[in-house]
N, C-alpha and C positions, 0 to 999 in steps of 0.2 A: 510531847506537848501538842504536836500536830495531830496525833491520833485522838487524844482527848478532845481537842477542839472540834474535830469532825463529828464526834458523838454528842455534842451538847450544842443545842441550837439557841440556847438562851431562854427557852421556854420550859425547860425541865425534861425529864426522861419519860418515855412511854415504852410499851413492849416492843413496838416496831423499831423505835430508835435504839432500845437496849440490844435487840438482836443484831441490828446493823453494827452497833458499837462493839459487841462481842466478836463478830466476824472480823472487824477491822483490827481488833486487839489480838485475838488468839491465833488466827490463821498466819499472820506475818510472824508471830512468835514461834509457831510450830515450823514454819518454813525456814526460819533462821536456824532453829535447832537441827532440822534435817540437813541443812547445808553444812553445818559444822560436823555432823556425823559422817556425811559423805566425804568431806574433805579429809577427816581423820582416817576413814577406810581407804581412801585413795593413797594417802601417804604411806599407810602400812603396806598396801599392795606394791607400791613402787619400791619401798625398801626391800620387801621380800624378793621381788624380781631382780633388783640390783644385786642383792646378796647372792641369789642363785646364779646370776650372770658372772659375777666375780669368781664364784666357786667353780663354775663350768670353765671359765677362761683359764684359771690356774690348772684345772685338770687337763685342758687341751694342750697347754704349754709343757707341762712336766709329767703328765700321767696319761697312759692309754686306757682304753675301756677295760682291758684285762688286768689293770692295776700295775702294769710295768712302767718303769721310768722312760720317758721319751727324751732322746738326745737328738739335737739337730746336727747334721753332718753334711754340708755341701762338699762336693769334690769335682774334679775335672778329669778324672781317669775314665774318659768315655770315648766312644767312637774308635778312632785309630790311635788313640794315645798309647804310649808304650806301657803304661801301668794298668791298662784296663783289665787284662786277664788276672793280674795279681789282686786287684781290688775285688773282682768278682769272686775269686777264691776266698778272700778274707770275709766278704759279706755273707757268703753261704755258711762258712764256719761260725761266724759270730752269731747269726740269727738262730742257728741250731743250738749253740752252746748256751745262749742267754734268752731263749724263748720264754716268754712270760715274765721275765725280769727286766730286760732292757729292750726297748724298741728304738731302732734307728730311723729317724726321719731324714731320708736321703734327698738331696737336691743335686741334680746333675747339671753342671755348667759346662758349656761347650769348649772352653779353652782355658789355659793358664791366665791369659790376659783378662778374660771376663771374670774369672775367679778373683784375681787380684783387685780389680776395680770394684767389684761388689763388696769384698771384705773391707776395703778402705772406707767405703760408705758406711758400712755397719760399725766399723771401729769409731767413726766420728760420732755416732749416736749411742755408743756403748751397747751395741746389740750383736756383738760377734757370736757365732754359734759355739757349741760346747767344745769342740776341738777344731783348731785352725792350723793349716800349714803355714809355718812362720816365715816362709821365704819372701824375698822382695820387700823387706821392711815391715811385713805384717806382724812379726813378733815384737818389734819395737813399738808399733802402734798399740798392740794389746797390753804391753807393759805401761805405756804412757796413759792409756785410758783407765787403767786399774783393773781390767778384766783378767789379765794373765795371772794364773795361780802359781805360787812358788812350789815347785815339785820336790824340793829337797826333803821335807818331812815324809812324803810318800816313798821316796827312794830309800831313805834311811830305814824305813820299816820293811823294806823288801830287798835285802842285800843281794840275793841271787839275781834278781832282775837288774839291779844297779850295777853290779860288778861283772856279771857274766853275759847278760843279754845285751846291755848297752855298752859296758866296758869303760875302763878309766879314761882312755883317750877321747872317746866321743863325749863323755861327761865333761871332761876338762874343756873341750872346745865350746861347750854351751853353758859354762859356768860364768856368771857375772862377777865383776870385781868385788862385789860385796858378799860373794859366796852363794847367792841365790841361783836357782836353776829354773828357768821358765820354759824349757823345751827339751825334748829328747829325740834322738834320731835313730832310725833302724838300719841305715846303710852308710857305707863310706864311699867316697868318690876318689878313684884313681884314674887319672885322665891323661891320655896322650892323643894320638890321632890315628884314624883309619885311612887306609889308602887302597886304591884299586891296583892290584898286582899286575894285571894285564896292561893297564895304561902306563905303569912304571916301566914295564918291560919294553913296551913299544917306544918309549922315550929314552930308553937306555940308562935308567937311573936306579938308585937304591935309596932307602930312607937316609936323610941328611944327617951327617955327624956334626955339622956346624951350621950357623945361620947363613953364612955365605953360600954354603952348598944348598941350603934350603931355597934361596932365591935363584941359584943356578938351576935347580930342579924345576922350579916354577917356570923359568924361561924355556926349558926343554919340553915340559909338558904343554905349554902354550904353543910352541912351535909344532908339536905333534898334532895339534888340532883340538885339544880339550881345555876346558877351564881348570886351572890347577886347584883352586880352593872353593869350597862351599861355604861362603860367608853370609852374614845377615846383620842388619842394623835395626830391625824391628824388635819389639818386645824387650828382652834384656841383652840383646846383641850377643847371645850365648856363644855361638861357635867362633865368632870374631874375638870376643873378649877372652876366651880360653887361650887362644894363640897370643894375645896381648899379655896375658898373665905370665906365660912362659917366656916371652921376650923380656919382660921386666925382671923376673926372678933369675934369669940366666946372666944378668949383668952384675956379677960379683956379689959380695956379701951385702952391699947396700940395697941392691935390687931384690935379693931374697928376703932381706929384713922387711922391705916395703910390702911385699906380697904376703907376708905372714903377720902383719900388724893391722888390727882392726881399727877402722876409722882413722887413716893416716892424716897427719896434720896438714900436709900439702901434697898436691900432685905435681907441683912445679919442681921436680927433681930431674937431674940429668938422665937417670935411668928411665923414668916414665916418658919424658919428652923424646928421647931417642927411640923408645919402643913405639910411641905414637907415630913417629916418622916411618918406621918399618910397616906399621899397619896401614898408613896412608898409601904406601907403595903397593901393598897387597890389594887394597880396595881399588886403586887406580888401574892396576895392570893384570891382576891374576885371579879375578873372581868372575862369577856369572853376571849377566846383564841385569838380573833382578835382585842383586844383593842389597842394594840400597832400599831400605824399607821392608826387606824380606823378613818373614817370620821363621821360627824354627822349622815348621813344616815345609817351607819352601827350600831351605838349605838342606834338610834331610832328603827331600825328594830329589834334589839335584844330584846328591851322591848315590842314592838308591837306584835312580834311573840312569846312572852312568853319564851324567852331564858334567860332573866335576870329579877330580881325581882324589881329593883329600877332604876329610871333614874331621875337625877336632870335636871329640865327644867322649862320653863315658861308656862303661860296659853294658849299661841298660839298653843300649842301641843294638846290641849283638843279635837279639831275637828278631829284629827287623830284617836282617840280612838273608834270612831264609823264609820270610813271610811273603808268600806269593801274591798277597793282596797289595804289596808295596813294591815288589821288585821282581826281576825275572828269575826263572829256575837256574840254580847253580851260582847265583851271585855270591852266596856266602863263601864259596870256594875261591872266589876272586878277591876277597878282602884280606888285607894284612893289617897289622897294627904296629905302631912304633912309639917309643918315647920321643919327646921333643929333642931338637938338636942339642948335643952336649949331655945326653942322658938325663933329661929333666922331665918332671911330672907336675901336673896340677893335682894337688891332693887336698881333700876338703871333707869336713863333716858339715853338712847343711844344718840349717836351724832346726828342722824337724817339726814335730807336733807340739802345739801350745794348748794347754788346758785353760778354757775360759768359762767353765760351768759355774753357775751361782752356787751358794752353799748347799741348797736343797738337792742339787744334782751332782755335786762335785765328786762324790764317791763313784757314782756310775760313770761320770766323765773320765775319771782316772782308769777305770776298767777298760773303757774304749781306747784310751791312749795306749795302755799296755798292750792291748791286742794288736794295735797298729804297729807295734815295735817288737812283737813276740818272736820267738825262734821260728814258729810256724810261718809267720808273715815273711820273715827274712829268708827262709828256705824257699817259699813260693817266689819271692822276688828274684832269688838266685836262679831258680830253674826256669822261670817263665820269661824273665827279661834280663838276666845277667847281672842283677844287682849284687854288689859285694856286701856281705853282712858285717855288722859290728860285733855280733856275739862271738866271744873269745873261744868258745868251745864248739863252734859250728864249722866243720871242715867242708871243703868242696866235695860233694858226692861224686862217685866214679861216673855215674851216668852224665853228670854235667861236664866232667872232664872230657868225656868222649864226644858229647854233642856240642860243647862250646869251648874248644881249646883256647880261644882268644881270652876267655875269662881267666884261665890259668896263667896266660902270659901277663895279664894285668896284675894278678896277685903276686907273681914271682918278680915283677919289675921293681917292687919297692926296695928290695935288697940291693939293687943295682943302681938306683938313682943317685945322681951327684948334686942335684939341686931340686927344689920344689917350691911351689907357691900356692896360695889359696886362690879361690875364685873371687872376682870383683863383686859378685853377688853377696859374698859373705863379708869381705873386708870393707866394703863401701856402703855408705848410706844409700837408701833406695833412690833418693833424689839424684845421686851421682850416676847410678846405673841407668836411670832414665836419661840423664844428660848425654851419656855415650851415644845412644841412639839418636838423640836430637842433633848432635853436632857431627857425627860421622859423615853424613852427606856433604857438609861443608868442607870437612877435611879431605874427602875424596875429590871434591871439585877444585880444591886448591885455594878456596876463598878463606880458609882458616888454617893457620900454621899449627904444627904440633905444639909449639910453645903457647900460642894463644888458646888452644884447646885445653891445655893444662890449667890455664887461668880460669876458663869456664867451668872446669871440673871443681876447682877450689870454690868458686862462687856457688855451685850446686851443693857442695858439702856445707858451706856456711848457712845456706838456706834451710838446712835440716836441723840446725841448732836454735 
């Protein structure tokens, strides 16, 4: 109406007025049509770009330029880590075997702690990588967020891998009450303690047969001028809690039952409280000045550099005893091994590897997990770091028997043990493992009693539910 009004002056049309009227009418009409066309073209272009972006994004996440499936695998076997050489051998073998089929997107994280912290963040947003080390509560988080894949159907389709490479005992250790299996492991843990033979000789002692003798040995070592124990309260309090596990499981059938029961109902038991009292004594009198807050690297270094006489640890440490980047020449000849007092061991099958791949990558993820547990991987771990295999048909090669006699001692000790317990890392919630490190300094300072610490551990367990 406004347009027509502007073309009619009340006196009728003339050519000039008609021309002006046509400009006023047609040009805006054409402009409006062009605007609509441009808008439609823009929308189509945006949709095309978006579709291409989504397509490219999916390709970046799950497919490489050569068409291979891309799997994300962060790990912490870097630098001076005990498993570095084993991982390097695995990676070389895997990339050669699956070249053009599966590409591993590797992320190197500097330590176990950094790895655990990052995986916990990713678990909260349901973005865990394709395969995850399930230790320190990560397996439970993967199950809770729905990413963990039940491996039982895969295992049932591959009975050789299930029954011979992993083996019945390792499978049973990682089978859930409902029969599902969310992880498999490639190594068993048979743990006692290593000791410096020269330091023992100087102190006039032999490996203890009883816990009373253990503490007597500690007094004599201390009197000879060395710290008896390489302990730590940082990270998962590993070397300290191995001794605690042995102290608990050595206290009769109740103690052994406790250390072989996953997620115990309470830590306020006579066996645990008494063992915490013994650990309090160790922390107060028999360890290095840096033990409170120390990481595994600190505790290991104290033993390797001959600042402490005893460290509780597994056979994967044996390779370090001859590693000249970590210790002095001939140190491996000065190291002995013993079961805990009373012929006890800490025996365990860790949580192992958890498959978290989405459906479009789950088959490739299963291949990666199998290779991380294969006979070849287990043999590399045995040769390169003293790891004891789960494969029932894998015997210790003669070259390993000659180069690592301590590995043979570990393997033979199982038939001699009189008691055993699992690790706190396996039987306890991650929140409880964290609580040990949080409260050990107070226990050492005497501001927290063993009974009160048991209460704190119960509170930490309750917080996990």
